[in-house]
Legacy VTK file of the C-alpha trace (Angstrom):
# vtk DataFile Version 3.0
C-alpha trace
ASCII
DATASET POLYDATA
POINTS 689 float
-24.738 18.871 -41.261
-21.394 17.315 -41.532
-18.649 19.990 -41.950
-16.054 19.603 -44.854
-13.427 19.151 -42.458
-15.432 16.470 -40.467
-16.173 14.697 -43.866
-12.684 14.505 -44.630
-11.890 12.849 -41.246
-14.569 10.375 -41.648
-13.097 9.420 -45.112
-9.606 9.220 -43.637
-11.021 6.768 -40.845
-12.718 4.688 -43.720
-9.082 4.435 -45.449
-7.400 3.636 -42.294
-9.908 0.882 -41.460
-9.389 -0.707 -44.943
-5.687 -0.651 -44.128
-6.005 -2.460 -40.874
-8.377 -4.873 -42.198
-5.690 -5.745 -44.870
-3.036 -6.071 -42.161
-5.290 -8.408 -40.166
-5.828 -10.463 -43.548
-2.065 -10.622 -44.101
-1.607 -11.440 -40.443
-3.963 -14.422 -40.592
-2.036 -15.705 -43.840
1.080 -15.427 -41.853
-0.339 -17.370 -38.822
-1.637 -19.961 -41.404
2.124 -20.423 -42.682
3.229 -20.818 -39.036
0.313 -23.331 -38.274
1.153 -25.702 -41.478
5.048 -25.211 -40.748
4.878 -26.341 -37.187
2.457 -29.380 -38.102
4.776 -30.351 -40.940
7.673 -30.377 -38.513
5.863 -32.206 -35.997
4.906 -34.909 -38.569
8.367 -35.138 -39.558
9.509 -35.807 -36.062
6.974 -38.200 -35.650
7.646 -40.020 -38.771
11.555 -40.404 -38.206
11.563 -40.698 -34.355
13.214 -43.996 -34.745
15.859 -43.104 -37.605
17.023 -39.665 -36.107
19.966 -39.153 -33.896
19.615 -37.112 -30.831
21.385 -33.961 -32.612
18.555 -33.802 -35.357
15.860 -34.418 -32.817
16.893 -31.527 -30.789
17.354 -29.393 -33.855
13.856 -30.226 -35.155
12.479 -29.544 -31.758
14.291 -26.080 -31.846
12.635 -25.141 -35.084
9.088 -26.044 -33.640
9.755 -23.802 -30.667
10.947 -20.982 -32.782
7.914 -21.177 -35.011
5.814 -21.219 -31.823
7.152 -18.223 -30.272
7.236 -16.415 -33.548
3.373 -17.128 -34.174
2.519 -16.092 -30.852
4.239 -12.816 -31.582
2.322 -12.613 -34.516
-1.036 -13.129 -32.836
-0.304 -10.644 -30.214
0.276 -8.077 -33.118
-3.133 -9.221 -34.448
-4.816 -8.359 -31.295
-3.652 -5.034 -31.183
-4.748 -4.262 -34.812
-8.109 -5.652 -33.899
-8.304 -3.164 -30.877
-7.221 -0.677 -33.448
-10.136 -1.310 -35.742
-12.644 -0.575 -33.023
-10.779 2.851 -32.207
-7.734 3.441 -34.220
-6.799 6.847 -32.634
-8.327 9.577 -30.390
-6.062 12.501 -31.595
-4.332 14.430 -34.235
-2.026 17.217 -34.461
-0.127 18.678 -37.520
3.535 19.236 -36.848
5.838 21.427 -39.104
9.410 20.664 -37.963
11.899 23.416 -37.846
13.420 23.865 -41.421
10.631 22.179 -43.084
7.346 23.386 -44.828
5.167 20.581 -44.992
3.277 19.573 -41.859
3.373 16.090 -40.507
-0.045 14.691 -39.554
0.348 12.797 -36.563
-2.448 10.624 -35.520
-2.178 9.110 -32.062
-3.771 5.910 -30.888
-3.292 3.370 -28.029
-1.039 1.405 -30.256
1.284 2.032 -33.205
0.374 1.058 -36.880
3.165 0.942 -39.390
1.949 0.669 -43.269
4.604 -1.634 -44.823
3.479 -0.499 -48.444
4.205 3.275 -47.595
6.839 2.530 -45.146
5.727 4.776 -42.497
3.908 5.221 -39.266
-0.040 5.809 -39.883
-0.633 5.696 -36.257
1.708 6.799 -33.312
1.556 5.005 -29.967
0.573 7.364 -27.061
3.942 6.510 -25.563
6.239 7.394 -28.551
8.419 10.452 -28.141
6.595 12.500 -30.610
3.034 11.848 -29.163
3.824 13.570 -25.899
3.325 16.961 -27.859
-0.467 16.228 -27.963
-0.566 16.134 -24.116
1.701 18.873 -23.379
1.082 21.853 -26.122
-1.839 23.531 -27.809
-1.340 25.008 -31.309
1.863 27.242 -31.557
5.519 26.472 -30.909
6.285 22.951 -29.604
9.056 20.350 -29.326
9.818 16.966 -28.046
12.951 14.933 -27.190
13.755 12.329 -29.737
16.638 9.938 -29.481
18.679 12.182 -31.664
17.932 15.327 -29.334
15.198 17.864 -29.031
13.070 18.435 -32.187
11.230 21.819 -32.230
8.608 23.339 -34.659
4.997 24.279 -34.757
1.605 22.553 -34.067
-0.561 24.124 -36.741
-3.688 22.107 -35.974
-4.946 19.934 -33.400
-8.180 17.652 -33.220
-9.589 15.180 -30.841
-12.008 12.168 -31.714
-14.257 9.583 -30.072
-14.324 6.450 -32.222
-16.424 3.549 -31.084
-16.692 0.215 -32.841
-15.159 1.818 -35.802
-17.799 4.708 -36.023
-16.611 8.282 -35.258
-19.059 9.526 -32.810
-17.741 13.180 -32.562
-14.678 15.448 -33.642
-13.329 18.410 -31.799
-11.025 21.138 -33.350
-9.671 24.018 -31.426
-6.314 26.062 -30.860
-6.636 25.867 -27.188
-6.515 22.687 -25.267
-9.302 20.599 -26.307
-8.577 17.888 -23.888
-10.844 19.444 -21.175
-13.758 19.115 -23.429
-13.251 15.262 -23.856
-12.694 14.927 -20.297
-15.587 16.612 -19.163
-17.586 14.394 -21.502
-15.772 11.248 -20.148
-16.336 11.925 -16.522
-19.946 12.313 -16.748
-20.269 8.794 -18.120
-21.415 5.831 -15.649
-18.541 4.076 -14.007
-17.541 0.475 -14.836
-16.532 -2.587 -12.650
-12.854 -1.994 -13.976
-10.466 0.811 -13.902
-10.164 2.132 -17.627
-7.079 3.464 -19.547
-7.000 7.323 -19.868
-4.761 7.843 -22.871
-7.341 10.032 -24.616
-7.706 12.510 -21.375
-4.019 12.353 -20.068
-3.459 16.100 -18.703
0.082 17.796 -18.735
0.870 17.236 -15.482
-0.027 13.853 -15.367
1.936 13.374 -18.610
5.104 14.493 -17.032
4.738 11.859 -14.313
4.029 9.093 -16.766
7.061 9.930 -18.537
9.478 10.554 -15.947
12.117 7.735 -16.497
15.016 9.191 -14.470
13.637 9.271 -11.021
14.869 6.332 -8.901
12.151 6.767 -6.617
9.027 8.736 -7.671
6.583 9.816 -4.599
3.058 10.774 -6.030
1.015 12.599 -3.612
-2.441 12.949 -5.085
-5.735 14.344 -3.668
-8.573 11.975 -3.715
-10.186 11.714 -7.489
-6.790 12.912 -8.982
-6.306 9.847 -10.751
-2.859 8.793 -9.337
-3.398 4.859 -9.345
-4.328 5.038 -13.107
-1.233 7.620 -13.703
0.960 5.153 -11.951
-0.242 2.212 -14.067
0.283 4.460 -17.253
3.564 5.094 -16.018
4.355 1.380 -15.857
2.989 1.114 -19.363
5.296 3.878 -20.617
8.342 2.250 -18.895
7.860 -1.267 -20.503
7.564 0.690 -23.953
10.470 2.801 -23.326
12.755 0.028 -21.911
11.353 -2.940 -23.638
14.754 -4.444 -24.308
15.569 -4.790 -20.373
12.262 -4.413 -18.533
9.339 -6.885 -18.957
6.078 -7.199 -17.106
7.743 -10.113 -15.088
10.263 -7.588 -13.630
7.678 -5.552 -12.004
5.448 -5.965 -8.677
2.548 -4.163 -7.178
1.965 -3.935 -3.566
-1.669 -3.056 -3.250
-3.922 -2.550 -0.302
-6.466 -5.629 -0.988
-7.387 -8.200 -3.526
-10.516 -6.393 -4.540
-8.559 -3.439 -5.417
-5.893 -5.633 -7.373
-8.921 -6.890 -9.343
-10.473 -3.540 -10.089
-7.140 -2.046 -11.593
-6.272 -5.397 -13.251
-7.979 -4.147 -16.657
-5.462 -1.246 -17.466
-2.316 -2.759 -18.460
-3.884 -5.226 -20.863
-6.032 -2.404 -22.359
-2.622 -0.620 -23.160
-1.366 -3.938 -24.725
0.843 -4.857 -21.847
0.701 -8.326 -19.716
-0.624 -8.027 -16.448
1.858 -7.644 -13.714
2.271 -9.465 -10.226
0.660 -8.229 -7.404
0.733 -8.835 -3.710
-0.067 -7.412 -0.140
2.063 -6.226 2.826
0.874 -9.138 4.861
1.738 -11.784 2.359
5.409 -10.176 1.983
5.530 -10.212 5.861
4.500 -13.869 6.228
7.251 -14.724 3.518
10.023 -12.747 5.142
9.305 -14.120 8.762
9.287 -17.946 7.252
5.829 -18.353 8.131
6.692 -18.895 11.537
4.793 -16.142 13.217
1.222 -15.218 13.789
0.150 -11.786 13.303
-2.768 -9.256 12.926
-3.430 -7.870 9.483
-3.769 -4.151 8.740
-7.542 -4.583 8.385
-7.779 -6.357 11.852
-5.750 -3.488 13.304
-7.896 -0.886 11.777
-11.244 -2.728 12.854
-9.997 -3.025 16.428
-9.349 0.820 16.431
-12.691 1.417 15.546
-14.527 -1.203 17.788
-12.359 -0.069 20.961
-11.381 3.583 21.907
-8.062 1.867 23.505
-5.873 4.730 24.034
-2.808 2.620 25.162
-3.193 0.591 21.813
-3.408 3.882 19.934
-0.112 5.030 21.770
1.670 1.781 20.782
0.769 2.138 17.028
1.765 5.683 17.058
5.228 5.261 18.697
5.993 2.103 16.396
5.082 4.529 13.299
7.656 7.117 14.088
11.090 8.001 12.475
12.304 8.313 15.980
11.187 4.751 16.410
13.060 3.641 13.356
16.301 5.184 14.579
16.070 3.344 18.215
15.585 0.224 16.147
18.739 0.984 14.185
20.602 1.663 17.414
19.423 -1.633 19.132
20.385 -3.687 16.235
23.937 -2.207 16.425
24.130 -2.762 19.970
23.230 -6.595 19.474
25.545 -6.688 16.806
28.455 -5.685 19.477
27.270 -7.574 22.346
26.024 -10.778 20.702
29.544 -12.087 19.880
32.707 -12.097 22.205
35.713 -13.310 20.033
38.746 -14.608 22.012
42.216 -16.153 21.186
42.033 -19.773 20.014
44.851 -22.429 19.755
43.932 -24.890 17.144
46.679 -27.956 17.178
49.744 -25.611 17.811
48.545 -22.702 15.588
47.321 -19.596 17.414
44.181 -17.711 15.788
43.961 -14.161 17.143
40.678 -12.886 18.540
40.778 -9.787 16.224
40.949 -12.227 12.949
37.693 -14.017 14.452
36.028 -10.508 15.399
37.089 -9.199 11.613
35.500 -12.398 10.098
32.004 -12.360 12.260
31.647 -8.686 11.114
32.265 -9.676 7.456
29.327 -11.763 7.260
26.609 -9.405 8.742
23.269 -10.081 7.410
23.403 -13.902 7.688
21.441 -15.949 10.115
23.352 -16.806 12.926
24.264 -20.583 12.411
25.469 -19.732 8.671
27.580 -16.914 9.820
29.475 -18.932 12.525
29.790 -21.787 10.167
31.568 -19.183 7.860
33.805 -17.920 10.525
34.864 -21.507 11.403
35.491 -22.040 7.493
37.785 -18.759 7.429
39.454 -19.960 10.391
40.205 -23.307 8.685
41.282 -21.765 5.399
43.761 -19.494 7.228
45.431 -22.389 8.864
45.530 -24.135 5.793
47.165 -21.522 3.600
49.599 -20.203 6.277
50.558 -23.206 8.034
50.015 -25.943 5.379
47.796 -28.056 7.958
44.513 -29.549 7.203
42.352 -30.057 10.344
41.033 -33.412 11.376
37.467 -34.052 11.491
37.790 -33.976 15.303
39.565 -30.826 15.231
37.059 -29.188 12.987
34.238 -30.143 15.456
36.266 -28.743 18.313
36.698 -25.196 16.147
33.021 -24.829 15.634
31.992 -25.740 19.276
34.382 -23.117 20.140
33.308 -20.372 17.607
29.548 -21.140 18.969
30.630 -20.361 22.395
31.609 -16.988 21.787
27.849 -16.230 20.639
25.301 -15.517 22.734
22.186 -17.120 21.129
18.702 -15.561 20.990
15.433 -16.136 19.113
14.582 -13.360 16.873
11.159 -13.052 19.166
13.325 -12.740 22.245
15.577 -10.456 20.681
12.699 -8.097 19.679
10.982 -8.258 23.110
14.329 -7.472 24.707
14.536 -4.500 22.320
11.688 -2.742 24.347
13.552 -3.464 27.738
16.614 -1.991 26.172
14.559 1.159 25.184
13.049 1.075 28.873
9.359 0.576 27.643
8.489 -2.809 27.938
4.908 -1.846 27.971
5.025 -1.176 24.188
5.197 -4.885 23.187
1.589 -6.410 23.981
1.257 -9.692 21.921
-2.688 -10.584 21.704
-4.085 -13.847 22.835
-2.302 -17.146 21.423
1.287 -15.102 21.043
-0.331 -13.301 18.217
1.813 -10.122 17.070
-0.001 -6.761 16.921
0.453 -5.779 13.388
2.650 -2.643 14.273
5.034 -5.252 15.552
5.301 -6.982 12.353
7.950 -4.956 10.311
9.777 -3.800 13.254
10.524 -7.657 13.692
11.380 -8.169 9.806
13.644 -5.066 10.239
15.454 -6.476 13.107
15.696 -9.938 11.283
17.278 -7.848 8.377
19.869 -6.426 10.621
20.901 -9.480 12.499
20.338 -12.269 10.085
19.459 -11.179 6.663
16.471 -12.122 4.453
17.866 -14.501 1.616
16.406 -14.454 -1.921
13.770 -11.699 -1.431
12.597 -10.322 -4.715
15.901 -9.600 -6.216
14.403 -10.078 -9.699
12.190 -7.004 -9.353
13.387 -4.049 -11.293
10.480 -1.721 -10.403
8.155 -1.705 -7.646
4.744 0.244 -7.322
3.380 1.007 -3.789
-0.287 2.085 -3.677
-1.897 3.993 -0.770
1.445 5.098 0.689
-0.090 6.779 3.622
-0.788 3.632 5.266
2.558 2.394 5.695
4.990 3.443 8.206
8.859 4.362 8.038
9.761 1.163 9.452
7.814 -0.553 6.504
9.429 1.669 4.255
13.003 0.963 5.413
12.385 -2.750 5.030
11.035 -2.111 1.598
14.193 -0.198 0.924
16.446 -3.058 1.978
14.629 -5.794 0.205
13.752 -4.025 -2.952
16.698 -1.971 -4.067
15.020 -1.342 -7.487
13.165 1.762 -8.891
10.189 2.664 -7.220
6.883 4.532 -7.793
5.053 5.476 -4.443
1.510 6.973 -4.481
-1.097 7.927 -2.025
-2.894 10.634 -0.188
-2.197 11.630 3.548
-5.831 12.777 3.892
-6.920 9.260 2.900
-5.532 7.409 5.866
-7.984 4.936 7.508
-5.510 4.670 10.350
-4.154 8.346 11.500
-2.029 6.726 14.113
0.252 4.866 11.751
0.013 7.119 8.738
2.966 8.502 6.782
3.564 12.060 4.837
5.425 12.184 1.621
7.973 14.105 3.708
8.501 11.159 6.016
8.638 8.915 3.179
11.519 11.112 1.665
13.545 10.730 4.873
13.990 7.088 4.063
14.359 7.535 0.256
16.540 10.568 0.588
17.193 10.684 -3.318
13.324 10.450 -4.101
11.469 12.903 -6.223
8.081 14.195 -4.953
5.290 15.312 -7.135
1.595 16.530 -6.219
-1.496 16.002 -8.237
-4.028 18.458 -6.864
-6.964 18.563 -9.267
-9.899 16.185 -8.385
-11.592 14.481 -11.516
-13.772 11.715 -9.810
-16.426 13.392 -7.829
-18.928 16.235 -9.227
-18.097 19.771 -7.976
-21.051 19.651 -5.526
-19.794 16.268 -3.821
-16.042 17.468 -3.750
-17.059 20.632 -2.299
-19.181 18.707 0.320
-16.162 16.636 1.104
-13.769 19.596 1.472
-16.014 20.756 4.391
-15.787 17.461 6.174
-11.731 17.544 5.660
-10.340 20.667 4.106
-7.673 20.109 1.797
-6.376 23.819 0.571
-4.346 22.147 -2.147
-7.422 20.517 -3.599
-8.777 21.970 -6.993
-12.206 20.452 -7.815
-12.833 20.190 -11.518
-16.179 22.075 -12.734
-18.443 19.226 -13.493
-21.621 19.938 -11.861
-24.335 17.348 -10.600
-26.679 17.124 -7.897
-26.250 18.350 -4.479
-25.441 15.574 -1.682
-28.394 14.268 0.123
-28.518 13.977 3.760
-31.647 12.097 5.426
-32.419 11.811 9.014
-34.635 9.433 10.532
-36.585 8.720 13.919
-35.732 4.994 13.907
-33.127 2.408 12.507
-36.057 0.611 10.930
-37.059 3.769 8.897
-33.621 4.383 7.832
-33.058 0.758 6.682
-36.254 1.024 4.629
-35.050 4.202 3.021
-31.992 2.605 1.985
-33.681 -0.409 0.392
-35.659 2.053 -1.547
-32.634 3.941 -2.704
-31.071 0.312 -3.587
-34.419 -0.416 -5.613
-34.243 3.091 -7.404
-30.705 2.437 -8.439
-31.648 -0.412 -10.535
-34.153 2.097 -12.573
-31.147 4.407 -13.439
-28.313 4.304 -16.130
-25.698 3.677 -13.696
-23.604 0.628 -13.086
-22.324 0.875 -9.580
-23.609 1.642 -6.280
-21.569 1.642 -3.028
-22.924 1.400 0.428
-20.032 2.097 2.623
-20.020 1.443 6.266
-17.607 2.179 8.961
-17.239 -1.256 10.316
-17.460 -4.721 8.830
-20.069 -5.615 11.416
-22.273 -2.676 10.352
-21.604 -3.916 6.526
-22.575 -7.495 7.323
-25.708 -6.537 9.194
-27.184 -3.998 6.485
-25.996 -6.755 3.997
-28.520 -9.186 5.829
-31.185 -7.123 6.170
-31.211 -6.010 2.209
-30.326 -9.328 0.999
-33.344 -10.750 2.948
-35.638 -8.479 0.638
-34.281 -10.378 -2.280
-32.180 -7.523 -3.662
-28.969 -8.686 -5.670
-26.337 -7.114 -3.572
-22.616 -8.020 -2.951
-20.858 -7.804 0.512
-17.158 -7.198 0.286
-14.941 -8.745 2.961
-11.043 -9.119 3.682
-11.338 -12.342 1.871
-13.250 -11.056 -1.313
-11.174 -11.361 -4.473
-13.198 -9.500 -7.223
-14.929 -6.084 -7.912
-18.381 -6.617 -9.599
-21.253 -4.557 -10.942
-23.986 -3.707 -9.148
-24.876 -2.878 -5.470
-21.849 -3.335 -3.150
-21.431 -3.033 0.453
-18.279 -2.703 2.190
-16.428 -0.748 4.747
-14.349 2.300 4.050
-11.285 0.435 4.175
-12.058 -1.776 1.366
-13.542 1.089 -0.745
-10.296 2.854 -0.810
-9.247 3.430 -4.298
-12.667 2.258 -5.782
-15.129 4.957 -7.216
-19.195 4.355 -7.790
-21.692 6.145 -9.617
-23.598 6.424 -6.382
-22.794 6.144 -2.728
-24.572 5.789 0.460
-23.193 6.183 3.649
-25.373 4.802 6.393
-25.456 5.669 10.084
-23.742 9.201 9.572
-24.673 10.163 13.068
-22.891 11.495 15.885
-22.683 8.133 17.850
-20.877 6.672 14.771
-18.693 9.447 13.217
-17.198 11.315 15.941
-13.484 11.067 16.420
-10.469 12.456 14.156
-10.125 8.833 12.822
-13.974 8.801 12.084
-13.621 12.098 10.232
-10.812 10.556 7.797
-13.219 7.500 7.383
-16.253 9.841 6.376
-14.199 11.720 4.106
-12.726 8.765 2.179
-16.218 7.361 2.010
-17.881 10.593 0.520
-14.941 10.841 -2.125
-15.719 7.397 -3.576
-18.949 9.030 -5.374
-18.803 10.239 -8.747
-22.475 11.410 -9.594
-24.574 10.918 -6.326
-24.040 10.766 -2.588
-26.443 10.153 -0.122
-25.896 10.028 3.887
-28.484 8.678 6.249
-28.443 8.897 10.090
-30.866 8.220 13.060
-30.839 10.340 16.281
-28.122 13.355 16.167
-26.377 14.057 13.011
-22.559 13.914 12.913
-20.956 17.178 13.673
-18.993 16.796 10.532
-21.779 17.168 8.340
-24.165 19.093 10.768
-23.644 22.529 8.817
-24.912 20.777 5.669
-28.214 19.439 7.033
-31.070 21.347 6.371
LINES 1 690
689 0 1 2 3 4 5 6 7 8 9 10 11 12 13 14 15 16 17 18 19 20 21 22 23 24 25 26 27 28 29 30 31 32 33 34 35 36 37 38 39 40 41 42 43 44 45 46 47 48 49 50 51 52 53 54 55 56 57 58 59 60 61 62 63 64 65 66 67 68 69 70 71 72 73 74 75 76 77 78 79 80 81 82 83 84 85 86 87 88 89 90 91 92 93 94 95 96 97 98 99 100 101 102 103 104 105 106 107 108 109 110 111 112 113 114 115 116 117 118 119 120 121 122 123 124 125 126 127 128 129 130 131 132 133 134 135 136 137 138 139 140 141 142 143 144 145 146 147 148 149 150 151 152 153 154 155 156 157 158 159 160 161 162 163 164 165 166 167 168 169 170 171 172 173 174 175 176 177 178 179 180 181 182 183 184 185 186 187 188 189 190 191 192 193 194 195 196 197 198 199 200 201 202 203 204 205 206 207 208 209 210 211 212 213 214 215 216 217 218 219 220 221 222 223 224 225 226 227 228 229 230 231 232 233 234 235 236 237 238 239 240 241 242 243 244 245 246 247 248 249 250 251 252 253 254 255 256 257 258 259 260 261 262 263 264 265 266 267 268 269 270 271 272 273 274 275 276 277 278 279 280 281 282 283 284 285 286 287 288 289 290 291 292 293 294 295 296 297 298 299 300 301 302 303 304 305 306 307 308 309 310 311 312 313 314 315 316 317 318 319 320 321 322 323 324 325 326 327 328 329 330 331 332 333 334 335 336 337 338 339 340 341 342 343 344 345 346 347 348 349 350 351 352 353 354 355 356 357 358 359 360 361 362 363 364 365 366 367 368 369 370 371 372 373 374 375 376 377 378 379 380 381 382 383 384 385 386 387 388 389 390 391 392 393 394 395 396 397 398 399 400 401 402 403 404 405 406 407 408 409 410 411 412 413 414 415 416 417 418 419 420 421 422 423 424 425 426 427 428 429 430 431 432 433 434 435 436 437 438 439 440 441 442 443 444 445 446 447 448 449 450 451 452 453 454 455 456 457 458 459 460 461 462 463 464 465 466 467 468 469 470 471 472 473 474 475 476 477 478 479 480 481 482 483 484 485 486 487 488 489 490 491 492 493 494 495 496 497 498 499 500 501 502 503 504 505 506 507 508 509 510 511 512 513 514 515 516 517 518 519 520 521 522 523 524 525 526 527 528 529 530 531 532 533 534 535 536 537 538 539 540 541 542 543 544 545 546 547 548 549 550 551 552 553 554 555 556 557 558 559 560 561 562 563 564 565 566 567 568 569 570 571 572 573 574 575 576 577 578 579 580 581 582 583 584 585 586 587 588 589 590 591 592 593 594 595 596 597 598 599 600 601 602 603 604 605 606 607 608 609 610 611 612 613 614 615 616 617 618 619 620 621 622 623 624 625 626 627 628 629 630 631 632 633 634 635 636 637 638 639 640 641 642 643 644 645 646 647 648 649 650 651 652 653 654 655 656 657 658 659 660 661 662 663 664 665 666 667 668 669 670 671 672 673 674 675 676 677 678 679 680 681 682 683 684 685 686 687 688
């Protein structure tokens, strides 16, 4: 039976949809007017092309451009209204402002809707200042920060709705925080091939992070499944709303771990009514900053090498170059090079003396420029000094002699040679070990860039970026953060989880990152929402995190299956794949430790005719169905079901393996299955019955 309250809300929804339909009709009329006027102007421009002067032509073209831009803005508004027609709002609270008696019914939706006839907001954007009370308060005393100052009052009613395709699926009303009920319902649903917006289920701690507009650098340490990436993207959407006059999507850049992950998150901002923002990877930036002159390993290749070979020397090289102490030594060496690379001496140009101290100061002034440009600037300073103080203009020959003399004062060295010499200067020449073909190890790439920054500078490097978002923060070293700090002096949101490092030899904690960004604000997200309670508890036994708080959403216990042979194990995995297609789930992730294992398993299942997708370092899209990938490529993704093959002692035994197994298991939302042949991994042996 429908309650009187629910009946009233359904009537309100119908009324709201009528208003939205009217708004669409008016927008369509406006768009037709724009189209007609544009066509009229184009016709006029064509018919009078021979007798119009240049000024009139330019004026008419500008009118056309203005009309086109106005039409695009109106069309964008229509798209937002069309989205509201499907789901106008998800929440309501009634707020009585201090000093007033009548409550204001605040309906909160993904976009705002202003009724021109009533001259008031009928739906408030979730990012609006007043809407924050929906996330931060239950019924009772409440307040929000408006442009005019703090507004206090009382929330006397709070409701949450699910509206799909214009129909109200349910309504919840409570004096308590009702978001958890809706959250549980959302989390129980099947996953999708794109990350979705979470505006209807944002929690109070998440809301505080999203609306933090003061932090120059915000570091978010979030446990597996805490929604940190989604929160960061909603934070970007909030900042675009809050600073719409000075910040656009073109001013923001995301550094993501790989293209598959970038594709997976690409739906969130468009869902929130914002344009997608540019995305890149560390290797792409490194190539650009090194002028495409060096060949080097990728992070993926480095991780694969560590898994394939237990090379202790490689591990030590990576570990040492990933320390704050190494960054300090690199700084010291850059200072040493600065002092010793240039030895100024007194010069005599014609009959005019130029003291060494002047040349030395001029050289220091152009710190950060490429050597050739720096020496040219010093020569120009000397020439300018002689011209000003002695009223003498150098001849072409004298100018050439001056530049040759300045060049002799400088000890020239290639960047690569200077970097190699750093390890000699350090007394650790064994730490520099390029691979075959002079390919740099990945751990050398950003120290080399940092040295280039200190010695030569990097010109035109992303100065337009006003906000940088860095995901998977634990996989970047202090040297990488030092480079990012210098090349991106803008605001930053940095997020990750130290317990999800695929390479523990080069991982960074939030505390270490804060040593680079000393004014950074650090926040923690400790509640895990992705996995069922049983899966989260299972993963915690692999790699305990005392700060993690599992949400109480129950499901099946993880299943561990042992087999006598590889063939039996493979056959059971194929059966699990077949069973998946009969379930109401969208995504099955088969997560392997190495790329070679993933390729071998993909071949075996693919030969059976099963529609499965193999992800590689070259993959660019994330699709529904069965995906086979490595742990490295699975980071940040989530699946309805996860299968972890080859979970035996021979495959998961080291500290690095423990991290990988933990990451693989925490990708699962609803069901988790681990298979092995022979002896079970000690990390899960206690769970095997």
